[in-house]
C-alpha positions in Angstrom: 62.0 -123.9 63.8 61.6 -126.2 66.8 61.1 -124.1 70.0 62.4 -124.6 73.5 60.7 -123.9 76.8 62.0 -120.4 77.7 60.6 -120.2 81.2 63.2 -121.1 83.9 65.7 -121.8 81.1 69.4 -121.2 81.6 72.2 -119.6 79.6 73.7 -123.1 78.8 70.3 -124.4 77.6 69.7 -121.4 75.4 73.1 -121.6 73.8 72.7 -125.3 73.1 69.3 -124.6 71.4 70.8 -121.7 69.3 73.6 -124.0 68.2 71.1 -126.7 67.2 69.1 -123.9 65.4 66.1 -124.6 67.6 65.8 -121.0 68.6 67.2 -117.6 67.9 68.0 -114.3 69.6 65.0 -112.8 68.0 62.7 -115.5 69.3 64.2 -115.0 72.8 63.6 -111.3 72.8 60.0 -111.8 71.5 59.3 -114.3 74.3 60.6 -112.1 77.1 59.0 -108.9 75.8 55.7 -110.9 75.7 56.1 -111.9 79.3 56.8 -108.3 80.3 53.7 -107.2 78.4 51.4 -109.8 80.0 52.5 -109.5 83.6 54.4 -106.3 84.4 51.8 -103.6 83.8 48.9 -106.0 83.3 47.5 -109.1 85.2 49.4 -109.1 88.5 51.1 -105.8 87.7 54.5 -106.7 89.1 55.7 -103.2 88.1 59.4 -104.0 87.8 60.3 -102.5 84.5 61.2 -98.8 84.2 62.4 -98.8 80.6 62.5 -101.3 77.7 65.4 -101.1 75.3 63.8 -100.0 72.0 66.8 -101.5 70.1 66.7 -104.9 71.7 65.1 -106.5 68.7 67.6 -104.8 66.4 70.5 -106.2 68.5 69.0 -109.6 68.4 68.7 -109.6 64.6 72.3 -108.5 64.3 73.5 -111.4 66.5 71.4 -113.9 64.5 72.9 -112.6 61.3 76.4 -113.0 62.6 75.6 -116.5 63.9 74.3 -117.6 60.5 77.5 -116.3 58.8 80.0 -117.8 61.3 78.2 -120.6 63.0 79.7 -119.3 66.3 78.3 -117.5 69.3 79.4 -113.9 69.7 80.5 -114.5 73.3 79.7 -116.2 76.6 76.4 -114.3 76.9 75.4 -114.4 73.2 71.8 -113.1 72.9 71.1 -113.4 76.6 68.5 -110.8 77.7 69.6 -108.9 80.8 67.5 -107.0 83.3 69.7 -104.1 84.5 69.1 -102.2 87.7 68.5 -98.6 86.7 71.3 -97.1 88.7 73.8 -98.5 86.1 74.7 -96.0 83.4 73.6 -96.8 79.8 74.6 -94.3 77.1 71.7 -95.2 74.9 68.9 -95.4 77.5 67.9 -93.2 80.5 69.5 -94.0 83.8 66.9 -92.8 86.4 67.8 -94.4 89.7 64.0 -94.5 90.1 63.9 -90.7 90.5 61.6 -88.3 88.8 64.5 -85.8 88.8 66.5 -88.3 86.6 63.6 -89.3 84.4 65.2 -88.0 81.2 68.9 -88.4 82.1 71.0 -90.2 79.6 74.7 -90.6 80.6 77.5 -90.1 78.1 78.8 -93.6 78.4 78.0 -97.1 79.7 79.0 -98.3 83.1 82.0 -100.6 82.9 80.0 -103.7 83.7 77.5 -102.8 81.0 80.3 -102.6 78.5 81.5 -106.0 79.6 78.0 -107.5 79.3 77.6 -106.1 75.8 81.1 -107.3 74.7 80.1 -110.8 75.9 77.1 -110.7 73.5 74.4 -109.9 76.1 71.4 -107.8 75.2 70.3 -105.2 77.8 66.6 -105.9 77.5 65.3 -103.5 80.2 66.1 -101.2 83.1 64.5 -102.2 86.3 62.9 -100.4 89.3 64.8 -100.0 92.6 64.3 -98.3 95.9 64.9 -94.8 94.8 68.6 -93.8 94.6 69.2 -97.4 95.9 68.7 -96.2 99.5 66.7 -98.9 101.2 65.0 -102.2 100.8 61.3 -102.0 99.7 61.8 -101.1 96.0 59.5 -98.1 95.8 60.4 -95.0 93.8 59.0 -91.6 92.8 59.3 -92.6 89.1 57.6 -96.0 89.0 56.0 -96.6 92.4 56.0 -99.9 94.2 57.3 -103.1 92.7 55.4 -106.2 93.9 56.7 -109.6 94.9 55.5 -112.1 92.3 55.1 -114.8 94.9 52.9 -112.6 97.1 51.5 -109.5 95.6 50.9 -108.0 99.1 54.6 -108.0 99.8 57.7 -106.2 98.6 60.3 -108.0 96.5 63.1 -106.9 98.9 65.5 -104.3 97.7 67.0 -102.1 96.7 67.4 -104.2 93.6 63.9 -105.5 93.8 62.9 -104.7 90.3 65.7 -107.0 89.0 64.7 -109.6 91.5 61.0 -109.6 90.8 61.6 -109.5 87.0 64.1 -112.4 87.0 61.8 -114.4 89.3 58.9 -113.7 86.9 60.9 -114.7 83.8 61.1 -111.3 82.3 64.7 -111.9 81.4 67.4 -114.6 81.8 70.0 -112.8 84.0 69.8 -109.8 86.2 72.3 -107.2 87.6 71.8 -105.6 91.0 74.0 -103.4 93.2 74.5 -103.9 96.9 75.5 -101.5 99.7 73.9 -103.2 102.7 71.7 -106.0 101.5 70.5 -105.0 98.0 71.5 -108.0 95.8 70.8 -110.6 98.4 67.6 -109.2 99.7 65.6 -109.6 96.5 67.4 -112.9 95.9 66.1 -114.1 99.3 62.6 -112.7 98.7 62.2 -114.0 95.2 63.7 -117.5 95.3 66.9 -116.6 93.4 70.6 -116.8 93.6 72.4 -113.5 94.2 76.1 -112.9 94.6 77.7 -110.0 96.4 81.4 -110.3 95.3 84.5 -109.4 97.3 85.1 -105.7 97.2 87.3 -105.0 94.2 86.2 -108.0 92.1 83.7 -106.0 90.1 84.0 -102.3 89.0 81.6 -99.7 90.3 82.5 -97.0 87.6 79.3 -95.8 86.0 77.1 -96.8 88.9 75.2 -94.2 90.8 76.8 -94.4 94.3 75.4 -94.8 97.7 78.5 -95.5 99.9 81.5 -96.3 97.8 83.3 -98.2 100.6 80.4 -100.7 100.5 78.9 -100.4 97.0 79.4 -103.3 94.5 77.5 -104.9 91.7 76.7 -108.5 91.1 74.4 -111.0 89.5 70.8 -112.0 90.4 69.8 -115.2 88.6 67.5 -118.1 88.8 70.3 -120.6 89.2 73.8 -120.6 90.7 75.2 -121.7 87.4 73.9 -118.6 85.6 75.1 -116.4 88.5 78.6 -117.9 88.1 78.5 -117.3 84.3 77.5 -113.7 84.8 80.1 -113.1 87.5 82.7 -114.4 85.1 81.8 -111.7 82.6 81.5 -108.7 84.9 84.5 -109.4 87.1 87.7 -107.6 86.1 90.2 -104.8 86.5 89.1 -101.3 85.6 91.4 -98.3 85.7 88.5 -96.1 86.6 87.8 -97.9 89.8 90.9 -98.2 92.0 89.3 -100.8 94.2 89.7 -103.3 91.4 93.5 -103.2 91.8 92.9 -105.4 94.8 91.7 -108.2 92.5 94.9 -108.5 90.6 95.7 -112.3 90.4 92.6 -113.2 92.3 90.0 -113.3 89.5 89.0 -116.7 88.2 88.9 -117.1 84.4 86.2 -119.7 84.8 83.9 -119.7 87.8 81.9 -122.6 86.3 84.7 -125.0 87.2 83.5 -124.6 90.8 80.1 -126.0 90.0 80.5 -129.4 91.6 77.5 -131.6 92.6 79.6 -133.0 95.5 80.9 -129.6 96.5 79.7 -130.0 100.1 81.9 -133.0 100.8 84.5 -132.2 103.4 83.4 -128.6 104.0 83.2 -127.1 107.5 80.4 -124.6 107.7 79.6 -122.4 110.7 76.0 -121.6 111.6 75.8 -118.1 113.1 73.1 -118.5 115.8 72.8 -114.9 116.7 71.5 -114.1 113.2 68.4 -116.2 113.9 65.4 -114.4 115.5 63.9 -115.7 118.7 60.3 -114.4 118.5 57.1 -115.7 117.0 57.6 -113.4 113.9 60.8 -115.4 113.2 59.2 -118.8 113.3 58.7 -119.5 109.6 62.1 -118.3 108.6 63.7 -120.4 111.4 61.7 -123.5 110.4 62.7 -123.2 106.7 66.4 -122.4 107.3 66.9 -125.0 110.1 65.5 -127.6 107.7 67.8 -126.4 104.9 70.8 -126.7 107.2 70.2 -130.5 107.5 71.0 -130.8 103.8 74.7 -129.8 104.5 75.4 -132.8 106.8 73.4 -135.1 104.6 75.7 -134.2 101.7 79.1 -134.6 103.4 79.6 -131.2 105.2 80.1 -130.7 108.9 78.1 -127.8 110.5 79.4 -126.1 113.6 77.2 -124.0 115.8 78.7 -120.5 116.4 77.5 -118.6 119.4 79.3 -115.4 118.7 77.2 -112.4 119.8 77.1 -110.5 116.5 74.0 -108.3 116.1 73.0 -107.4 112.6 70.7 -104.6 113.7 73.6 -103.0 115.7 75.9 -103.4 112.6 73.3 -101.7 110.4 72.7 -98.8 112.7 76.1 -98.2 114.4 78.7 -99.8 112.0 77.6 -99.5 108.4 78.7 -96.2 106.9 76.1 -95.9 104.1 74.5 -92.7 105.3 77.8 -91.2 106.4 79.2 -91.4 102.8 76.0 -90.9 100.8 76.1 -87.1 100.5 79.7 -86.8 99.5 79.7 -89.8 97.2 76.5 -88.7 95.4 77.6 -85.1 95.1 80.9 -86.3 93.6 79.1 -88.5 91.0 76.8 -85.6 90.0 79.8 -83.2 89.7 81.5 -85.7 87.4 78.5 -85.5 85.0 79.2 -81.8 84.4 76.6 -80.1 82.2 74.7 -83.4 81.8 73.8 -83.6 85.5 70.0 -83.4 86.1 70.7 -82.1 89.6 73.9 -81.1 91.3 73.7 -82.2 94.9 71.8 -84.3 97.5 70.7 -81.0 99.1 69.1 -79.9 95.8 67.2 -83.3 95.6 66.0 -82.7 99.1 64.9 -79.1 98.5 63.1 -80.1 95.3 60.7 -82.4 97.2 60.6 -84.6 94.2 61.5 -87.9 95.9 59.5 -90.7 97.4 58.5 -89.9 101.1 60.4 -93.1 102.2 63.7 -91.3 101.5 63.1 -88.3 103.7 64.6 -89.5 107.0 67.6 -91.0 105.3 68.3 -87.9 103.2 68.1 -85.7 106.3 70.5 -87.9 108.2 72.9 -88.1 105.2 72.9 -84.3 104.9 73.9 -84.0 108.5 76.6 -86.7 108.3 80.2 -86.5 107.2 83.3 -88.7 106.7 85.2 -86.2 108.8 83.1 -86.8 111.8 84.1 -88.7 115.0 81.1 -90.9 114.4 82.4 -92.0 111.0 85.9 -92.7 112.4 84.4 -94.8 115.2 82.4 -96.8 112.7 85.5 -97.5 110.7 87.2 -98.8 113.9 84.2 -101.0 114.5 84.4 -102.3 111.0 88.0 -103.3 111.5 87.1 -105.0 114.8 84.3 -107.0 113.3 86.4 -108.0 110.3 89.2 -109.2 112.5 86.8 -111.1 114.7 85.0 -112.9 111.8 88.3 -114.0 110.4 89.4 -115.2 113.8 86.1 -117.2 114.1 86.7 -118.8 110.7 90.3 -119.6 111.6 89.6 -121.0 115.1 86.9 -123.3 113.7 88.7 -124.1 110.5 85.6 -122.9 108.5 85.1 -122.8 104.8 82.0 -120.6 105.2 79.4 -119.3 107.6 75.6 -119.6 107.0 72.5 -117.9 108.3 69.1 -116.7 107.1 69.5 -113.6 105.0 66.5 -112.1 106.7 65.3 -113.0 110.1 61.6 -112.6 109.2 59.6 -112.9 106.0 60.0 -110.1 103.5 57.8 -107.2 104.6 54.3 -106.4 103.5 53.9 -103.4 101.2 53.9 -100.2 103.2 56.1 -101.7 106.0 59.8 -101.5 106.5 62.4 -104.3 105.9 63.6 -105.3 109.3 66.3 -107.6 110.7 68.2 -108.2 107.4 71.6 -109.9 108.0 73.4 -109.0 104.8 75.1 -106.0 106.4 77.8 -108.2 107.9 79.6 -108.9 104.6 78.8 -105.4 103.3 80.8 -103.6 106.0 83.7 -106.1 105.7 83.8 -106.3 101.9 83.6 -110.1 102.0 81.8 -112.2 99.4 78.5 -113.9 100.0 75.8 -115.8 98.1 72.1 -115.8 98.9 70.1 -118.7 97.5 66.7 -120.3 98.0 66.3 -122.2 101.3 62.6 -123.0 100.7 59.2 -121.4 101.3 57.0 -120.4 104.2 53.6 -122.1 104.6 51.3 -121.2 101.7 48.3 -118.9 102.1 45.6 -117.0 100.1 48.1 -114.3 99.1 51.0 -116.7 98.6 49.9 -120.0 96.9 53.5 -121.4 97.0 54.4 -119.7 100.2 56.8 -116.8 100.6 60.4 -117.5 99.6 63.0 -117.7 102.3 66.7 -117.2 101.5 69.9 -118.4 103.2 73.2 -116.6 103.0 76.6 -118.2 102.7 79.6 -116.0 103.4 83.3 -116.6 103.1 86.8 -115.0 103.3 87.8 -112.4 100.7 88.3 -113.8 97.2 86.6 -117.2 98.2 83.9 -116.9 95.5 85.0 -120.3 94.1 84.5 -122.1 97.5 81.2 -120.3 98.0 80.0 -121.4 94.5 81.0 -125.0 95.3 78.9 -124.9 98.4 76.0 -123.1 96.9 75.8 -125.2 93.7 76.0 -128.5 95.6 73.2 -127.3 98.0 71.1 -126.1 95.1 71.4 -129.4 93.2 70.6 -131.4 96.4 67.5 -129.4 97.1 66.2 -127.6 93.9 64.1 -125.3 96.1 63.6 -122.7 93.4 60.0 -122.6 92.1 58.6 -120.2 89.5 55.8 -117.9 90.7 52.2 -118.5 89.7 51.6 -115.2 88.0 48.1 -116.1 86.9 46.8 -116.9 90.4 45.5 -113.4 91.1 45.5 -110.1 89.4 45.9 -106.9 91.4 45.1 -103.4 90.7 47.9 -101.5 89.1 50.2 -100.2 91.9 49.9 -96.5 92.6 52.7 -94.3 91.3 54.6 -92.7 94.2 53.3 -90.0 96.3 55.5 -87.0 95.7 
C-alpha cells in the first residue's frame, strides 16, 4: 500500500487517500500512536495525553472492514483520530478533568458531542490534559502535571484546553476538541499555531461536559487548519434536548460550513481593529509587531480595516464582568448531583477539603465557594454583560463591520510557573458571540523557541456569524499560511513533574 504523509495532513487529504486505497484507518491510528509514543512521554515530553483509547485500533479495523465491503466512507469524519479534552464524558473511558479525585471515574454515557463525533465515523484516540477542572489557562493538573508548549518547552501551551492544543500542534491526532469558558479554546490555538473556534452560545451542546460556568461554557474545534475546524464544527453543531441553550440555534445552523471556505473571502469585508486590546509596554512588543504585520494582509486582499478606539478593557472584563467564579460552585455541584451514585465526589467544598487538587486552583476555589448567583455582585455583572453586548453591537452597526480583530493575548504565552495575563478572549465569552483564533505568525526565534513563539489573532462577529468568520479566517489563512509544525526533535527535556498535591 502506498503511504501518505500524515504529519500536517487534513481530513480531506486523508479521505482522498483512503478512497484511493493508499492508506487505511489502521495505518492512521498506528501513525498517531507512534507519534504519541515518541514525543509525549519521551523526547521533549510534551505531556499532553491523559488516556489513550485501548479500543482505537479495534474501531479502526471495523471501519476498514466496512469500507472494503461498501466502498463508502462511514461518515464525514470516517477514521479521523480525535484528541478529546478530558472534561468531555466518555462512557468507555475515564473522564478525569485532570483531577486525582476523578482518576477512575467513568460516566454512564458519552457527552452529546462525543456521540456526534462517533456517529460521523471519528475515532476518539485519546483524552487530553487540561488545567484542572478547566479553571484557568496554564494546563497543569494534579493528575498529569504540566503540559509543555511544543514550540518552546519552557512555556505553557495556553489553556485550559492546552493538552488538546499541544497534541494537535505536535501531530498526535488530526482534530481536537476543547471547551471554552473565558479563553480556553482560543488560548491554546493562539499559543500553538492552530485554528480554534468558539461558537455562538447555543450552536453546540454542553450536555455531558463538566461545567465551569454554564452561561459561558461551550465546546469547539481546535485544528491545524481552518478547513478542518469548519468540518469538525459541522459535525458537533446541533440541537440537543438535554441542553436548552441549543434551542436558540433553531434555523441558524449551517448544514455545510465548508461552503464558506473562499480564498477571496476578504474582498469587500469591513473589519474593525480594536486598539484597546493591544498592549502598550515593552512586554507587548513582539505580539504587537506580529499582529500589526498580519493586519496588513487584510487590506492587501480586498478588505477595509477601521481603527476602533473604544475603551474596552479585557482585564476589567475578566475580573469584574465574567461570571465564571460566581457560577462555578453551583454548576459543578449540580453536575456532580446528576451523577448520583457514580459521582467520585459530591461538591466543590468536598474537593477543597480533600486537598487533592493542584495548588494553582486554591484561590479560585476559595473565591467560588464564597460566591453565589444570588449575590448583588453577580447581578451587577449580568448588567455589565448586557451593557458591553449592546455597545459591541452598536460599534459594529455604526461602522458597518463584518468582524472585529485583535491579538488573542497581549503578550506571549507565559513561561511555565507563571500566570497567563492579558488574554482578550473574555470579550466574546461574556457576550456569547462567536470567534475564531488563528495563527498570525511567530515571535523572534531563540534558543528555547527555534521557530519563535506562536502568536494568535482573534476574529469576532455577531451571533450566528460563523459563516462570515470562516470566510475571513480561511482567506487570511490561505494568503499567509503562517502555520508551522513544531520541531519536536530540537531539544529533549526532563519529564515534567507530576503535580504537587
